[in-house]
N, C-alpha and C positions, 0 to 999 in steps of 0.2 A: 506493499500500498504507499501510494505517494504521500508524503504528511504535509509537503511542500503550500499546500492551497488549500490546507486548513484551519479552519477559526479555531480562534484559543478557546471555547466554551466547548467543540465537537472534543480535539481531542483532549482537555478536559473526561468526556464522558465517555470516554473509547476507555480513557487512562484506567479511568472506575470501572469500566468496564470487566478491562482483564486484572486488576485486581482483584473483583470477585469471582472472577473464574479461577485466575491463582490459588483460590484458597479454596474453593470448592475441589480441584486438583488435586492441592494436599490435602484433603478430605477434613476438610476442620469447621468448626462452626462458628461463628463471627465472636460467639463469646473466649473460644479456646486461644482464635487468635490474638484478641484484644489484650486478654490476658497474659500472653508470652507478649506481647506485646511494648506493654504496659502502658499502655490505651484503655477512654474507658470504650465499652462496646456500641456509646451514641460516638462516637467518635470515628471509631471504623466505622459504621454505618454513612453518617456522613463524608467520609473517603467513597468509599464504594458507592455514594449514590454520585457524587461527585459537587457536591456542597463546602460551601470552605472550611476548613480545618489548617489547624497550624500543619507549616510544615514539619516539622519535627513528628508528629504523629504520622508523616508520608514515609520517613524517612525509618524511623523502628517499626512499621510493616513490614518496610519494605526487607528489614535485614533479621525481623523474627520470620518470612519468606524463607531466605537464604539468598533474596536476587539483590544482600548488600553490593557485591565486585558490578552489579548491570549499574547499580546507585552514581559509584563510585567516577564509573566510568562518564557521568551522562554529563560533566565540562571541562572533561579532559581535551588540555591543548591540542591541535591542530599540529604538530610537529611535524610536517612534511618535507621538509627541507633545513638545510643551512640557517640562510636568513630567519623561515621560523622557529627558525632556536635562538638564536641571535636579538627578533626581534619579542622575542614570552622572554628572557632571563633581562634585558635590560628593562622590561616592561614593569616583574617581577618585583622590580627596583624602586618603583614611581609610585607613590603612595594615591595623586590627587592626580586627576587631567582637569590638566587648564582649558579655560573657558577659549573660544577662537575671538580674535574679535569681532562685535560687530552683531557679538552675542547677548542676548537680553538678561 
């Protein structure tokens, strides 16, 4: 599935359904997964429904489902060339992005 033209709310719905499916594949109830994750059943229910919840809750659930590596890979830098590596290393030291002249 090409996700390049998907709206944010559609992506949330897709990920929420995948989360629910993964729980079911692992044969866990919402209560069991919530307990393993250290979150409330309501929070898990909200995650599965795509409703707003804390990001930490999502991380805890992913870890409880054994999907930590995939979550860690989410914002890994793309380092395809030596220039990419140099840019990444120089950007790590920088703490703030300066405004360009003309920005309000």
